[in-house]
C-alpha positions in Angstrom: 184.4 241.9 54.7 181.3 240.4 56.4 178.1 241.8 56.3 177.9 241.6 60.3 181.3 243.7 60.8 180.1 246.0 58.0 176.6 246.5 60.2 178.8 247.0 63.1 181.2 249.7 62.2 178.4 251.3 60.4 176.7 251.5 63.4 179.8 253.2 65.1 179.6 256.2 61.9 175.8 257.0 62.9 177.3 257.2 66.6 180.4 259.1 66.0 180.5 261.0 62.6 178.2 264.0 61.6 175.2 262.2 62.0 175.5 263.1 65.6 174.7 266.2 64.3 170.9 265.1 65.2 171.2 265.3 68.6 173.3 268.4 68.5 176.9 267.7 68.3 177.0 271.0 65.5 181.0 270.7 66.5 180.9 267.9 63.7 181.4 270.6 61.1 184.0 272.9 60.3 182.1 275.0 58.6 182.1 278.8 59.5 178.8 280.1 58.8 178.7 284.0 58.4 176.0 285.2 60.7 173.7 287.2 57.8 174.3 285.2 54.8 170.7 286.6 53.4 172.0 290.0 53.8 175.5 289.1 51.9 173.4 287.6 49.2 170.9 291.0 49.3 174.0 293.0 48.3 175.6 290.4 46.0 173.5 287.4 44.5 176.3 286.1 42.7 178.2 285.4 46.3 178.9 281.8 46.0 180.3 281.1 49.5 177.4 283.1 51.0 175.2 281.1 49.3 176.6 277.7 50.3 176.6 279.0 54.0 173.0 279.5 53.6 172.7 276.3 52.3 174.2 274.4 54.8 172.4 276.7 57.5 168.9 275.5 56.6 170.5 271.8 56.8 171.4 271.9 60.1 168.2 274.4 61.2 165.7 271.8 60.0 167.7 269.0 61.9 164.8 266.7 63.4 165.7 265.0 66.8 166.5 261.1 66.5 163.9 259.1 69.0 164.6 255.4 68.7 162.5 252.8 70.4 165.8 251.5 71.8 168.0 254.1 72.7 170.8 251.4 72.7 170.3 250.3 69.3 173.0 252.0 67.2 171.8 250.6 64.3 168.1 251.8 64.5 170.2 255.0 65.5 171.9 254.5 62.2 168.9 254.7 60.3 167.0 257.1 61.8 170.0 259.8 61.5 170.4 259.1 57.9 166.8 259.3 57.3 166.5 262.6 59.3 169.7 263.9 57.5 168.4 263.5 53.9 165.2 265.1 55.1 166.9 267.9 56.3 169.3 268.7 53.5 166.1 268.5 51.2 165.5 272.2 52.8 168.7 273.5 51.7 168.9 271.7 48.4 167.8 274.5 46.1 170.6 277.3 47.6 173.0 274.2 47.5 172.1 273.8 43.4 172.6 277.5 43.3 175.6 277.4 45.4 177.4 274.7 43.2 176.7 276.7 40.4 178.6 280.1 41.5 181.0 278.0 43.3 181.6 274.4 42.3 184.4 273.9 45.0 182.4 274.4 47.6 182.3 271.5 50.4 179.2 272.8 51.8 177.5 272.7 48.8 178.8 269.5 47.8 177.5 268.3 51.1 174.2 269.0 51.0 174.1 267.5 47.4 175.0 264.3 48.5 172.9 264.3 51.4 169.9 265.0 49.4 170.6 262.9 46.8 168.4 259.7 46.6 170.1 257.5 44.2 173.4 255.6 45.7 175.1 255.8 42.8 174.8 259.5 42.0 175.5 260.2 46.1 178.6 258.0 45.6 179.8 260.1 42.4 179.3 263.4 44.2 181.4 262.4 46.9 184.1 260.8 45.0 184.5 264.3 43.3 184.0 266.3 46.1 186.4 264.5 48.6 189.2 264.6 45.9 188.8 268.2 45.6 188.6 268.9 49.8 189.7 266.8 52.7 189.2 269.3 55.3 185.5 269.3 55.8 184.3 266.8 58.2 180.6 266.2 57.5 181.9 265.6 54.0 184.7 263.1 55.2 182.4 261.6 57.7 180.0 260.5 54.4 182.9 259.4 52.4 184.1 257.2 55.5 179.8 255.9 55.5 180.7 255.1 52.1 183.4 253.1 52.4 182.3 251.3 55.1 179.1 250.5 53.5 181.2 248.9 50.5 183.5 247.1 52.7 186.5 248.8 51.6 188.5 248.7 54.7 191.8 250.1 52.9 189.8 253.4 52.0 188.2 253.1 55.4 191.2 253.5 57.2 192.6 255.8 54.5 189.6 258.3 55.2 190.1 257.6 58.9 193.5 258.9 58.7 192.6 261.7 56.6 190.3 262.7 59.3 192.3 262.5 62.1 195.5 264.0 60.5 193.2 267.4 59.8 190.9 267.0 62.7 192.9 265.7 65.9 190.3 267.0 68.1 187.5 264.9 67.0 190.3 261.7 67.8 187.9 260.7 70.7 185.1 260.4 67.8 187.0 258.2 65.3 189.3 256.4 67.4 186.2 253.5 68.3 185.8 253.0 64.3 189.5 252.8 63.9 189.6 250.3 66.6 186.9 248.2 65.6 188.8 247.8 62.1 191.6 246.7 63.6 189.8 243.8 65.0 189.0 242.7 61.6 192.2 240.4 60.6 192.1 241.4 57.1 192.9 244.6 57.6 196.3 243.8 59.5 198.2 244.5 56.2 197.1 248.4 55.6 197.5 248.6 59.5 201.0 247.8 59.0 201.8 249.6 55.9 199.9 252.7 57.8 201.6 252.4 61.4 205.3 252.3 59.6 204.9 256.0 59.0 205.3 258.4 61.6 201.5 259.5 62.1 200.6 262.5 64.2 198.1 260.4 65.7 199.8 257.1 66.1 200.8 257.2 69.5 197.5 258.7 71.0 195.6 255.9 69.1 197.6 253.0 70.3 197.2 254.1 73.9 193.4 254.1 73.2 193.4 250.9 71.3 194.8 249.3 74.6 191.5 249.5 76.7 189.9 247.8 73.4 189.7 243.9 74.3 189.0 242.7 70.5 191.5 244.4 69.3 194.2 243.7 71.5 195.2 240.5 69.5 195.9 242.4 66.4 197.2 245.3 68.0 200.1 242.4 69.4 200.7 241.0 65.5 200.8 244.9 64.6 203.7 245.1 66.9 205.4 242.4 66.0 205.8 243.9 62.4 206.4 248.1 63.2 209.0 249.4 65.6 207.4 251.7 68.2 210.6 252.6 70.6 207.8 252.8 73.3 208.9 250.7 76.2 205.9 252.2 78.4 203.4 251.4 75.5 205.0 247.3 75.2 204.9 246.9 78.8 201.4 247.6 78.9 200.5 245.7 75.6 202.2 242.7 77.1 200.5 243.0 80.4 196.7 243.7 78.8 197.4 240.6 76.9 198.3 238.4 79.5 195.5 239.6 81.7 193.1 238.6 78.7 194.6 235.5 78.6 196.4 235.9 75.3 199.8 234.2 76.5 200.9 233.0 72.8 200.4 236.9 71.3 202.0 238.2 74.6 205.2 236.0 74.2 205.7 237.2 70.3 205.5 241.0 71.6 207.9 240.2 74.3 210.6 237.9 72.4 210.6 241.4 70.0 211.3 243.8 72.4 213.7 241.0 74.4 215.0 239.3 71.4 218.0 237.8 73.9 216.2 236.6 76.7 214.4 233.6 75.9 211.0 234.0 77.5 210.0 230.4 76.7 213.3 228.8 78.5 212.2 226.5 81.3 215.1 226.6 83.6 218.2 228.8 84.6 218.2 231.6 86.8 215.4 233.9 86.6 217.1 237.7 85.9 215.9 240.8 87.9 214.6 242.7 84.8 211.1 244.7 85.3 210.2 246.6 82.5 207.8 244.2 80.7 205.7 242.4 83.7 204.2 239.9 83.9 207.4 237.9 81.8 209.3 239.9 83.8 209.2 240.9 87.2 206.5 243.0 89.0 207.9 244.9 92.1 205.9 246.1 95.0 206.2 250.4 95.1 203.9 251.1 97.5 204.6 253.0 100.8 206.0 250.8 103.6 205.9 247.5 100.8 208.9 248.2 98.3 211.5 245.5 96.3 213.8 247.7 94.6 216.4 246.1 91.9 219.9 247.0 93.2 223.6 246.1 92.8 223.4 246.5 89.0 220.6 243.9 88.6 222.1 241.1 90.9 219.3 241.4 93.9 216.4 243.3 95.0 216.3 245.5 97.9 212.9 244.4 100.0 211.8 246.7 102.9 208.3 246.2 104.6 207.4 248.1 107.5 205.6 247.3 111.0 202.2 246.4 109.7 202.4 246.1 106.2 202.6 243.0 103.7 202.0 241.4 99.9 203.4 240.3 97.2 206.8 242.1 96.8 207.7 240.3 93.7 205.8 238.1 91.0 206.1 237.4 87.3 205.2 234.9 85.0 207.4 231.6 84.1 206.8 228.4 81.6 206.3 225.2 82.6 209.5 222.9 83.5 208.1 219.4 83.4 206.1 217.2 85.9 209.0 217.6 88.1 211.4 220.4 89.0 213.3 222.4 91.7 212.7 226.5 92.7 215.3 227.8 94.9 215.7 230.9 96.2 219.0 232.8 98.0 218.4 235.6 100.3 219.9 237.8 103.2 216.5 239.0 104.8 217.0 238.8 108.7 214.2 236.2 109.7 215.7 235.9 113.2 212.6 235.3 115.4 210.4 235.5 112.8 207.6 233.0 112.2 205.2 232.9 108.4 206.5 236.2 107.2 208.4 235.3 104.0 206.6 232.9 101.3 207.7 231.7 98.2 204.3 230.2 95.9 203.8 228.9 93.1 200.3 228.9 90.9 198.8 228.0 87.9 198.2 231.0 85.6 195.1 229.0 84.2 193.1 227.7 87.3 194.9 229.5 90.4 195.7 226.0 91.9 199.1 226.3 93.8 201.7 223.7 93.1 204.2 225.4 95.7 203.7 227.4 98.9 206.2 227.4 101.3 207.8 229.5 104.3 211.3 230.8 103.5 213.3 230.7 106.5 217.1 229.4 105.5 219.3 231.7 103.3 219.4 229.0 100.6 216.3 227.1 99.7 215.2 224.6 97.8 212.0 223.0 97.0 211.1 220.2 94.7 208.2 220.6 92.8 206.0 217.7 91.6 202.7 218.5 89.8 200.2 216.7 87.3 199.0 220.5 86.2 200.2 219.6 82.5 197.4 221.9 81.0 199.1 225.1 83.0 200.8 227.3 79.9 202.6 229.6 82.8 203.2 229.6 86.5 202.7 232.5 88.7 206.0 232.8 90.8 205.6 235.2 93.9 207.7 235.9 96.9 205.5 237.3 99.7 206.4 239.7 102.7 204.8 240.6 106.3 206.1 242.7 109.1 203.8 242.4 111.7 202.9 245.5 113.9 205.1 245.7 116.9 207.8 243.8 115.0 210.8 245.3 113.3 211.1 246.1 109.5 211.4 243.2 107.1 214.6 244.2 105.4 217.3 242.6 103.3 218.3 241.3 99.6 217.2 238.8 97.6 219.8 237.3 95.7 218.4 235.1 93.2 215.3 232.8 92.1 216.2 229.6 89.7 214.5 226.9 88.1 216.4 223.7 87.2 214.3 221.0 85.6 
């Protein structure tokens, strides 16, 4: 893992993990303190769990707020947070040592001992032993995660995040950002592929979150081409997001996995009316007063535009078909007495430059397109319609759209 990646991930850990306790996020610890640990110890000084709770209470009660010079500097917050926790842990160190002698398996005692240990090797040894015995204590697991990232061990980082999310699903909002950043690293793909091939309880929720992270989209696409998810809605959103970010090749790869028989790279022929995976399939208008619906077993779309409404009825991407090709459209729309109400447009995906912008009049229209826009990796094909205020509704079927090279 590159140093810049370690720093970026470490900064995220500081904001999402138990270090956030400094700003009052005590919910990050699953420790259930007794309301009177000192009273319990007065009755029984050998009460190991009560002494461990007391050590943890003293840790929390002495945490000082972080006051960074720059509140937006995550790395500064990370350094200050770690220093503040180490200082606070010193106040519970005596009780933690005593608790450890009485209750060696206490995660609270182990956490305080690790936080107070200034020597990295000794602290890591405590964490290795403690995390092997207890994977439920959130602060302890957070420290293990911090250690794994600092060491650049992404397989262990992913493993620890999986353990945290399984045990603490309600904390996913704190840990998904870290997992998404790990996913941006190309070297982590094999681990993610192995992990996501399993029925993880948090998998679908994370995938939905990762769709919003632009930096993770390309690797999310690579992950999808290797792992079967059986989630049409996710696949559709992933393809759309990839295209939005300009990742056409990655979007095509995902589409070819979910629609292996439709040949998304085909440059000519009849265009089917499928609409599950736009923009490689049709995106159909579905607003009130502006609709296009697939009918007749997928052989046509039914257009319905109310007076005063208008816009794009159907759009999709089509591959380039060379410098000269023919676009044809066959319809059964009632266009008698209408002018400039239905159009067929073809624009370059990269630049938005139109190569075709024609009014539809006849039931079968054929348009020859000659273009020098060889740099276009794809075109946006649009059918738009309008019904002017005071006119009758625009209704009818569009039977087919075809491209011949």
